[in-house]
N, C-alpha and C positions, 0 to 999 in steps of 0.2 A: 333592519333589524330581522335577522333570521337564525334559527338554529342551523347548524351546520353538521351533516351527516358524513362520517368516514367508513371505511372497509369494504369498500366496492372490490370486487373480484370476480374471478371465473373458476369455477370448480366441476368436478364430474358429479354425476348422478350419485348420491349416497355420501357425499362430502358434506361439509360444515363450513359455516362463514359466521363472523362475528361482525354487526354493525353497531356503531356510536352514533350518538347524537347529542351535540354539545349546545347548551343556550347561552347567548351572551350576556353580558351583564345587563342589558337593557332588557332581556327577558326576566319576568319577576312574577311572584305568587301563583307559581305553576299549579294548576289543579290536577290536568290530566296530560299525559304523555301517551301519544299514540303513534303507531306505524302503519303506513298504508304502501301499497305497489300498485304500478301500473305497468302491464306488459304491452308490447306494441299493438296497436289497433283495437284495444280494449280499454274498457272504462277502470277508473281507479278503484282498487279493493281495498276494503279495511283487513288488517293482518292483526294488531293487536292493541290494546289498551290497558294503561295502568293508572289507576285514579290513585288520587293523594291519600285516601282513607285505606289505600291496600287493595282495593277491587282489581282484578285482572280478568280481561276477556281476551279470547283468541278467535279469529275467524276459523270457520269449520275446516277450510282447506289445509291449515296449518297448525292445528290443535294436535298437543301430543309430540310435534316436532322441533316447534320455535317455543322459546322462551323470553319473557320480556323483563326487563328489570330496570330500576331507577335510583338515583343518587341525589336526592333533592340538595344537598349541600354543595354539589358541584353542577349541578342543573345538567344533568346526564342520563339519557337513556339508552339502554343496550337492547338490542335483539340477539340472541344467540340462536342460529338457524342450524339446526341437523337433519340428518337423512334428506338433504335437498334433492329435489326433482327438477325435470327440465322444465315443467309448467312453473316453477317458482321463478322463473327468469322475468326480469324486469327492473324497473327503477322503483326504489325503495325511497319513501318520504317519511320524514319524521313531522309529527306536528304538536306542539305544545299549546297548551290553554290555559287561560287564567279567567275569572270572571267575566273579564271586558275585553280581552284579547286573543285571537288565535295567532300563532306565529307556524309558518309553514317551512320546512328545508327545500333546498334545490334539488334533493334527491341524490342517489348513490346508487349506481348501476351493478347489478347482479347478473350473472349468466351461469346458466348450469347445464352442462353438455350430458348427453346420453351415452 
């Protein structure tokens, strides 16, 4: 049981991409929806968080450029990425949490060229 990310792609610096993540029917009572990313040779980095009560947090490196949203009825979270930079390159992972469970997606690749 895993969320499934989509929206992988390659863009030039300054461009935009939109990633989506869908939870399957076995993913339920979702509290938080999060995005992380991992660049080659680096540790996984927090990108964005959307809590069920509406609280939103962004990582410092993406604040003001990325926007997270969620649709609880569809169990979907979306990450709109604008003004992309080469340092945004990496594999982006979705994570959904309930009180008792964590579900990670397999990741989707984003490449930003200079």
